[in-house]
C-alpha positions in Angstrom: 23.6 -81.6 -32.0 27.0 -82.3 -33.6 27.1 -83.5 -37.1 30.2 -85.2 -38.7 30.6 -86.7 -42.1 32.5 -89.5 -43.5 35.1 -88.7 -46.4 32.6 -89.8 -49.1 29.9 -87.3 -47.8 32.3 -84.5 -47.5 33.7 -84.8 -51.0 30.1 -85.4 -52.3 29.0 -82.3 -50.6 31.9 -80.3 -52.1 31.1 -81.5 -55.6 27.4 -80.5 -55.6 26.3 -77.3 -57.5 25.7 -74.2 -55.5 21.9 -74.5 -55.4 21.8 -78.1 -54.5 24.6 -77.4 -51.9 22.6 -74.8 -50.2 19.5 -77.0 -50.0 21.5 -79.9 -48.4 23.1 -77.7 -45.9 19.7 -76.1 -44.9 18.6 -79.8 -44.5 21.5 -80.5 -42.3 20.9 -77.6 -39.9 17.4 -79.0 -39.6 18.6 -82.6 -39.0 20.9 -81.2 -36.2 17.7 -80.0 -34.6 16.1 -83.3 -35.0 13.8 -82.1 -37.8 13.5 -83.2 -41.5 12.5 -86.0 -43.7 14.0 -88.8 -41.6 13.2 -92.3 -41.9 14.7 -95.4 -40.1 16.0 -98.1 -42.6 15.4 -101.8 -42.4 17.1 -104.9 -43.8 20.8 -104.8 -44.2 20.7 -101.0 -43.3 18.9 -101.6 -39.9 20.3 -99.3 -37.6 20.7 -96.5 -39.9 18.5 -93.5 -40.9 18.0 -91.6 -44.1 17.6 -88.0 -44.6 15.5 -87.1 -47.8 16.4 -83.9 -49.7 14.1 -84.2 -52.9 15.9 -86.9 -55.0 18.9 -87.1 -52.5 19.4 -89.4 -49.6 21.9 -89.2 -46.9 22.4 -92.3 -44.8 23.3 -91.5 -41.3 23.3 -93.0 -37.7 23.1 -91.5 -34.2 26.5 -92.0 -32.5 25.5 -90.7 -29.3 22.8 -88.7 -27.8 24.6 -85.3 -29.0 26.3 -86.8 -32.4 25.1 -87.7 -35.7 27.6 -89.5 -38.3 26.8 -89.1 -41.9 27.8 -92.3 -43.7 26.9 -92.1 -47.4 25.1 -89.8 -49.8 23.9 -90.0 -53.2 20.8 -89.8 -55.4 17.9 -91.9 -54.4 18.1 -94.4 -57.3 21.5 -95.8 -56.2 22.1 -94.7 -52.5 21.0 -97.9 -50.8 22.4 -100.5 -53.4 25.8 -98.9 -53.2 25.9 -98.3 -49.4 24.8 -102.0 -48.9 27.8 -103.0 -51.1 30.2 -101.0 -49.0 29.1 -102.6 -45.9 29.4 -106.0 -47.3 32.9 -105.3 -48.4 33.7 -104.1 -44.8 32.8 -107.4 -43.5 35.1 -109.4 -45.7 
């Protein structure tokens, strides 16, 4: 499975400390194989999924049967609220 990332996720990943970056990359390799702590989201984020890596969440969606798009990443305390705001602003 191919994984592509938004500009936000790519910049966020680059800025991570080395040890955290290794954990995230390992989790993304598992995601490419359809494994990991994955959960479908509800409400305003219906149609998206999240990948949990400790206190980190990556919001993603399945673009096709062979491609995953990473949409937004941040810590669990702010990720959903911030991404909902982004989606609301896109609608305007």
